[in-house]
N, C-alpha and C positions, 0 to 999 in steps of 0.2 A: 537570340539566345544561342550564341555560338560556343560558349564555354561550358564545360562540364563542372559540376560541383567538386571542389577539392577540399576535403576537410582540413588538411594541413594549413590552408590559408587562414582559417578561422579559429582552430582549436587552441592555439597558444594564447591568443588574445583573450578568449573567454575563460580559459583555465586560470590565467592570472587574475582576472576579475573575480572569479568564484573563490579562489584562495584568499584574496585580499579582503573580501567581505565575509568569508567563512560560510558561503552559501551551500557548500557541499556537506555540511555537518547537520545532524538532527539535534533539535533541542528537546530536552526532557522537561516538558511543561508541568508534569504532574509528579515531580520527583519526591515531594513530601507526602504523597497520598499512597494508600495501600495498593499494592499491585492487584490487578484483576485479570484473570485468564478465562476466556470462553473457548472451551474445547468443542470442536465439531467432529464427530465421528465420521469417517469416510463411509459412504454408502456401500453396502455389499453388492458387488457386481453379479447379481443373480440372473441377468439376462444381457443380451447384446444392447449396446448403446446406453443412453441416459433416459431417465423418465422423470416425471414430475416430483417424485420423492427427493431427488437430488436437489432440485431447486428449493423445495420446502425446507430441507435441513439447513442449507446455507443461508437462506433469507431469514429464517427465524433467529439464528445466531447473530446475524448481522444487525437485525432490528434490536435485539437485546443490548448489544455492545454500543450501538449508536444512542439508544435511550440512556444508558448509564453515563455515557460521555456528555450528553446534553444536560444531565442532572449534576454534572461536576464530579462524578465518581471516577 
């Protein structure tokens, strides 16, 4: 392994492929469905560092969103 990685050697090739296949764009699979937003309030920084309440807030919201997505909503 004498050579160092040079991104210029690879970037143009892969960018052409991404643009030709439109792999860089997101698809709106649920465009005909009602929009749903799950708001997670930022935890109040009442002390130094993070605590278990931060994880609880984010994991509850994540679970609800994943469940709704699995149900096709």
